[in-house]
C-alpha positions as CSV (number, residue, x, y, z in Angstrom):
1,L,0.0,0.0,0.0
2,F,1.1,3.5,-0.7
3,P,0.7,5.9,2.3
4,I,-1.0,9.1,1.4
5,E,-1.3,12.0,3.8
6,I,-1.8,15.8,3.9
7,I,0.5,17.6,6.3
8,H,-0.8,20.9,7.6
9,F,1.5,23.3,9.5
10,E,0.3,25.5,12.3
11,K,2.0,28.1,14.4
12,A,3.3,26.9,17.8
13,P,3.5,29.3,20.7
14,L,6.6,31.4,20.6
15,Q,9.3,30.0,23.0
16,P,11.7,32.4,24.7
17,S,14.7,30.6,23.4
18,T,13.7,31.1,19.8
19,G,13.8,34.9,20.0
20,S,11.7,36.5,17.2
21,F,11.6,33.4,15.0
22,T,8.3,31.6,14.5
23,V,8.5,27.9,15.1
24,Y,6.2,25.5,13.1
25,R,5.2,22.0,14.1
26,K,3.8,19.2,11.9
27,N,0.1,18.4,12.4
28,K,-0.4,15.1,10.5
29,R,-3.9,14.3,9.3
30,K,-4.1,10.8,7.8
31,M,-6.0,9.9,4.7
32,I,-7.0,6.5,3.3
33,R,-4.1,4.3,2.3
34,S,-4.7,2.4,-0.9
35,R,-3.0,2.1,-4.3
36,F,-6.4,2.6,-5.9
37,L,-6.8,6.2,-4.5
38,N,-7.1,8.4,-7.6
39,A,-5.6,5.5,-9.7
40,A,-6.9,6.3,-13.2
41,S,-5.4,3.2,-14.8
42,S,-7.0,0.6,-12.5
43,L,-10.2,-1.3,-13.3
44,V,-11.6,0.1,-10.0
45,K,-10.6,3.4,-8.6
46,L,-11.2,5.2,-5.3
47,S,-11.8,8.8,-4.3
48,H,-12.2,10.1,-0.8
49,N,-13.5,13.4,0.5
50,E,-11.7,13.9,3.7
51,A,-14.0,16.7,4.8
52,T,-17.2,14.8,4.4
53,K,-15.7,11.3,5.0
54,I,-17.5,10.0,1.9
55,A,-15.6,7.5,-0.3
56,T,-16.5,6.6,-3.9
57,I,-15.6,3.4,-5.8
58,T,-15.8,3.8,-9.5
59,L,-15.9,0.7,-11.8
60,N,-13.4,1.7,-14.5
61,N,-13.6,0.0,-17.8
62,P,-15.7,2.4,-19.8
63,S,-14.9,1.0,-23.2
64,K,-16.8,-2.2,-22.2
65,L,-19.4,-0.3,-20.2
66,N,-17.6,-1.5,-17.0
67,A,-18.5,-5.2,-17.6
68,L,-17.5,-7.4,-14.7
69,S,-14.4,-9.6,-15.1
70,V,-12.1,-11.7,-12.9
71,D,-9.4,-9.0,-13.1
72,M,-11.8,-6.3,-12.0
73,G,-13.1,-8.6,-9.3
74,D,-9.5,-9.2,-8.0
75,E,-8.9,-5.4,-7.9
76,F,-12.2,-4.9,-6.2
77,T,-11.4,-7.5,-3.5
78,E,-8.0,-5.8,-2.8
79,L,-9.7,-2.4,-2.6
80,V,-12.3,-3.6,-0.1
81,S,-9.6,-5.2,2.0
82,D,-7.8,-1.8,2.0
83,L,-11.0,0.1,3.0
84,T,-11.9,-2.2,5.8
85,Q,-8.6,-1.8,7.6
86,P,-9.2,0.0,10.9
87,E,-7.0,3.0,10.0
88,N,-9.0,3.5,6.8
89,I,-12.6,2.7,7.7
90,K,-12.6,5.2,10.6
91,N,-12.2,7.9,7.9
92,I,-15.3,6.7,6.0
93,R,-18.9,7.3,7.0
94,C,-20.6,6.4,3.7
95,L,-19.6,4.7,0.4
96,I,-20.9,5.4,-3.1
97,I,-20.3,2.9,-6.0
98,T,-20.8,4.0,-9.6
99,G,-19.4,3.5,-13.1
100,E,-17.0,5.4,-15.2
101,G,-18.3,7.0,-18.4
102,K,-21.8,6.2,-19.7
103,G,-22.5,3.0,-17.8
104,F,-22.8,1.5,-14.3
105,S,-21.9,-2.1,-15.3
106,A,-23.2,-4.0,-18.3
107,G,-23.0,-7.5,-17.0
108,G,-20.3,-10.1,-17.6
109,D,-17.6,-10.8,-20.2
110,F,-18.6,-13.0,-23.2
111,Q,-15.3,-14.8,-23.3
112,F,-15.7,-15.8,-19.7
113,L,-19.1,-17.3,-20.5
114,R,-17.7,-19.2,-23.4
115,D,-14.9,-20.6,-21.2
116,R,-17.6,-21.8,-18.8
117,H,-19.3,-23.7,-21.6
118,E,-16.1,-25.6,-22.3
119,D,-15.6,-26.4,-18.6
120,T,-17.2,-29.1,-16.3
121,P,-20.2,-28.4,-14.1
122,E,-18.1,-29.3,-11.0
123,N,-15.4,-26.8,-11.8
124,N,-17.9,-24.1,-12.9
125,Y,-19.6,-24.3,-9.6
126,D,-16.3,-23.4,-7.8
127,V,-15.5,-20.8,-10.4
128,M,-18.8,-19.0,-10.0
129,R,-18.7,-19.1,-6.2
130,A,-15.3,-17.4,-6.3
131,F,-16.5,-14.9,-9.0
132,Y,-19.6,-13.9,-6.9
133,Q,-17.4,-13.4,-3.8
134,R,-15.1,-11.0,-5.5
135,M,-17.7,-8.4,-6.2
136,L,-19.9,-9.2,-3.2
137,N,-17.1,-8.4,-0.9
138,L,-18.9,-5.1,-1.0
139,R,-21.1,-6.5,1.8
140,K,-18.1,-6.6,4.1
141,I,-17.9,-2.8,4.1
142,P,-19.5,-1.8,7.4
143,V,-20.7,1.6,6.4
144,P,-23.8,2.4,4.3
145,T,-23.4,1.8,0.6
146,I,-25.2,3.7,-2.2
147,A,-25.2,2.6,-5.8
148,A,-25.4,5.6,-8.2
149,I,-26.7,3.9,-11.3
150,N,-25.5,6.4,-13.8
151,G,-26.1,4.3,-16.9
152,P,-26.8,0.7,-18.0
153,A,-26.8,-1.8,-15.2
154,I,-27.4,-5.3,-16.7
155,G,-27.2,-8.8,-15.3
156,A,-24.4,-9.2,-12.8
157,G,-23.7,-5.5,-13.0
158,F,-27.3,-4.8,-11.8
159,A,-26.8,-7.4,-9.1
160,V,-23.9,-5.5,-7.7
161,A,-26.1,-2.4,-7.4
162,L,-28.8,-4.5,-5.7
163,A,-26.2,-5.6,-3.1
164,C,-25.8,-2.0,-2.0
165,D,-28.0,-0.7,0.9
166,M,-29.6,2.0,-1.3
167,R,-29.8,3.0,-5.0
168,V,-30.4,6.2,-7.0
169,V,-30.7,6.0,-10.8
170,A,-30.5,8.0,-13.9
171,R,-33.9,8.3,-15.6
172,E,-32.9,6.7,-18.9
173,A,-30.5,4.0,-17.4
174,P,-31.5,0.5,-18.6
175,M,-31.6,-2.0,-15.7
176,G,-32.3,-5.7,-15.8
177,I,-31.7,-9.2,-14.5
178,T,-31.5,-10.5,-18.0
179,F,-29.8,-13.9,-17.4
180,V,-32.7,-16.1,-18.7
181,N,-32.5,-14.3,-22.1
182,L,-28.9,-15.4,-22.3
183,G,-29.6,-19.0,-21.4
184,L,-28.5,-18.7,-17.8
185,H,-30.0,-18.9,-14.3
186,P,-29.6,-15.5,-12.5
187,G,-26.4,-15.1,-10.5
188,M,-24.4,-12.8,-8.3
189,G,-27.0,-13.0,-5.5
190,S,-29.7,-11.4,-7.7
191,T,-32.4,-13.9,-6.6
192,F,-31.6,-13.1,-3.0
193,F,-31.4,-9.3,-3.3
194,L,-34.4,-8.9,-5.6
195,S,-36.8,-10.9,-3.5
196,S,-35.6,-9.1,-0.4
197,I,-36.0,-5.6,-1.9
198,V,-39.2,-5.9,-3.9
199,G,-40.8,-9.2,-2.8
200,P,-41.3,-12.5,-4.5
201,Q,-43.8,-11.5,-7.2
202,V,-41.9,-8.6,-8.6
203,A,-38.7,-10.6,-8.3
204,A,-40.3,-13.4,-10.2
205,R,-41.4,-11.0,-13.0
206,L,-37.9,-9.5,-13.4
207,C,-36.0,-12.8,-13.1
208,L,-38.3,-14.9,-15.3
209,T,-38.8,-12.4,-18.2
210,G,-35.5,-10.6,-18.2
211,D,-37.4,-7.4,-18.5
212,V,-35.2,-4.2,-18.8
213,I,-36.7,-1.3,-17.0
214,K,-35.6,2.4,-16.6
215,G,-35.3,4.9,-13.7
216,D,-38.9,5.9,-13.1
217,E,-40.2,2.3,-13.1
218,A,-37.3,1.3,-10.8
219,V,-38.5,3.9,-8.3
220,A,-42.2,2.8,-8.7
221,L,-41.2,-0.8,-8.0
222,G,-39.1,0.1,-4.9
223,L,-35.8,-0.8,-6.5
224,A,-34.5,2.8,-6.2
225,L,-35.0,5.8,-4.0
226,S,-35.1,8.4,-6.8
227,S,-34.7,8.9,-10.5
228,H,-32.6,11.8,-12.0
229,E,-32.3,13.4,-15.4
230,T,-28.7,12.5,-16.1
231,G,-25.9,10.2,-14.8
232,A,-24.2,13.2,-13.3
233,D,-27.4,14.3,-11.6
234,C,-27.7,10.7,-10.2
235,V,-24.1,10.8,-8.7
236,D,-24.9,14.3,-7.2
237,A,-28.0,12.9,-5.6
238,A,-26.0,10.0,-4.2
239,E,-23.5,12.4,-2.7
240,Q,-26.2,14.5,-1.1
241,L,-27.8,11.4,0.4
242,A,-24.4,10.2,1.6
243,G,-23.7,13.7,3.1
244,R,-26.8,13.5,5.2
245,I,-25.8,10.0,6.5
246,A,-22.3,11.2,7.2
247,T,-23.5,13.8,9.6
248,A,-25.2,11.2,11.8
249,A,-23.5,9.5,14.7
250,P,-21.0,7.0,13.1
251,I,-21.4,4.2,15.7
252,A,-25.2,4.4,15.5
253,V,-25.1,4.3,11.7
254,R,-22.8,1.3,11.5
255,T,-24.7,-0.7,14.0
256,T,-27.9,0.1,12.2
257,V,-26.4,-1.0,8.9
258,K,-25.4,-4.3,10.5
259,S,-28.9,-4.8,11.9
260,L,-30.6,-4.2,8.6
261,R,-28.3,-6.5,6.7
262,S,-28.7,-9.2,9.4
263,L,-32.5,-8.9,9.1
264,Q,-32.2,-9.4,5.3
265,E,-30.1,-12.5,5.9
266,V,-32.6,-14.0,8.4
267,E,-35.7,-13.3,6.3
268,R,-34.3,-14.8,3.1
269,G,-32.5,-17.8,4.5
270,G,-29.0,-16.4,4.1
271,L,-27.0,-15.0,1.2
272,D,-24.5,-17.8,1.2
273,R,-27.2,-20.4,0.7
274,A,-28.6,-18.4,-2.2
275,L,-25.2,-18.2,-3.8
276,M,-24.7,-21.9,-3.5
277,R,-28.0,-22.5,-5.3
278,E,-27.2,-19.9,-8.0
279,A,-23.7,-21.4,-8.6
280,D,-25.1,-24.9,-8.9
281,A,-27.9,-23.8,-11.3
282,Q,-25.6,-21.7,-13.5
283,A,-23.1,-24.6,-13.6
284,Q,-25.9,-26.7,-15.2
285,C,-26.9,-24.0,-17.6
286,Y,-23.3,-23.4,-18.8
287,N,-23.2,-26.8,-20.6
288,T,-26.3,-26.2,-22.7
289,E,-26.6,-25.2,-26.3
290,D,-29.1,-22.5,-25.3
291,L,-26.2,-20.6,-23.6
292,I,-24.3,-20.4,-26.9
293,E,-27.4,-19.3,-28.7
294,G,-28.0,-16.6,-26.2
295,I,-24.5,-15.3,-26.6
296,R,-24.7,-15.4,-30.4
297,A,-28.1,-13.6,-30.4
298,L,-26.7,-10.8,-28.3
299,E,-23.6,-10.4,-30.5
300,E,-25.8,-10.4,-33.6
301,K,-28.4,-8.1,-32.1
302,R,-31.3,-10.4,-32.7
303,S,-33.8,-12.4,-30.6
304,P,-32.6,-15.8,-29.4
305,S,-34.2,-19.1,-30.5
306,F,-33.8,-21.5,-27.6
307,W,-33.9,-25.2,-28.2
308,N,-34.3,-26.6,-24.7
309,K,-31.0,-28.4,-24.8
């Protein structure tokens, strides 16, 4: 890790032995320590407002609409490990996650999906459990998390937003748990988070149809708190919400976050159990011809014709 700090100097009381000279002393004010702080070349980058104690994680692969990948997940895991260190987390009262450029995160990488088709169900189960965990390390951050959905959030990318405690959205941002139209069972905890947030009926509609919705409908369904004209407006709204949270008592906020997440676990039978089920179901779907048809249809920008095999 690379230590980063701002050093302010303040006047010390004049001592008799110094005559007319002014003596200065160092007043060190520590900031977050992480190699991802303002790291423009990383697949995830971190910014931190020391005054408000709000941190922002930005998924940073805009040429692919910030599609999730193993490499991005590895960096994300390392960043979360940095943030949850005692010397860092004490300087954070709320966390925002958003995407660089025009999108939040447009799902997964097609080559990764093709590789899964060539692999065994047993190995795919392990691969998917590890893949989920990389991004869902987000749940280990003990402060409130807000997803600022500034643009497309599709598939696993939308699931990451659902894993946050709150969401605000851009009005025209497409969002969807679109796995079934790709030939896959939903993953990344989406069945767990959706049913917890909007209930079983709306979760069933979104998971089983793969419907893509936009900001105003997301608010109407209870998936988001508010809808905003542009992606930039959406991020601004997230910062305003985070600012209100950051002025509240930190210990009270963190313990409340823990209580709310624990209640979600109890009501839905536990996230880990849901991830086991999703990984097993996806491992079965990866070996089907329907998966390859779903990928081809997306690449060719046409409707898929599934063969039930």
